[in-house]
N, C-alpha and C positions, 0 to 999 in steps of 0.2 A: 418901624422897619429899621431905622438908623440904630436903634438900641440893639436889635438883634444882630445887625452886621458888626457892630462894635464888640459885642460879647463873643461872636464867632471868631473875630480876629484875636481877641484876648485868649480864647481857648486854644487856638492854634499856636500862639506864642508860648503858652504854658506847656502845651504838648511838646513843642520843639525844645524848650528848656529842659523839661524832664528827660527827654531823649538824650540830650547832651550830657546831662548829669549822670544818666545811666551809663552812657559810653565812657565817660571820664572814670566812673568808679570801676568799670570793668578793667580799664587800663591800669588802675591801682592794684587790682587783684593779681595782675601778671607779675611774674617774677622779674625783678629788676636785675640788670646785669651788675655783677659785683665790680666795685672799683678795683683797679689794678693795685696790687700790693707792692709797696716800696721794699726792694730787696734789702736795702741798708737798715730800714726799720725792723724788718724781720731778723736780720742778723744780730742787731743790737738787742732785741727782745730775747734772743736765745743765749746771750752772754750771761754768765754767772756773776755774782758780786765780786768774786775774786779776779775777774777778768778772763777766766777760762770759758771754753765751750765744751759741751759733751759731744763726742763724736757720734751722732745718732742720725736717724733718717731725716729728722727735721733740718739739721745742719747741712747735710749733704744735698738735700732738696733745695735749700736757699742758695747754696754755692753752685748747684747744677753739676755736681761731680758725684762720682761713686765714692764709697768709703775708701777703697784702695787708692784712688787718685788723691784724696785728701791726705791719707797717711804718707804717701810717697812724697808729696810736695812739702810737708811740714819740716822745718829745720829741727835738727836734733836737740837744739837748746830749748824748744818748746815741748819736747816729749812728755815732760812732767805735767804740763798744763792741759793740753788737749787729750781728753781721755776717751 
């Protein structure tokens, strides 16, 4: 009788462990939230080797401005660089 009781306890433990593992694996299948992107890193990644940026949708998105706002704000001296 003691052996049966012991084996039943062991089966219950194994059953609980497998249920926990199953629920943990379910959690891994869920889509993880994306880490916040560093705006400075995004800006630097868009910069060309010459130091310029292309005035495109990616740049305006990082800056949080429209193309017109960026063009209006840039100094005339950098007109040749920001395209």
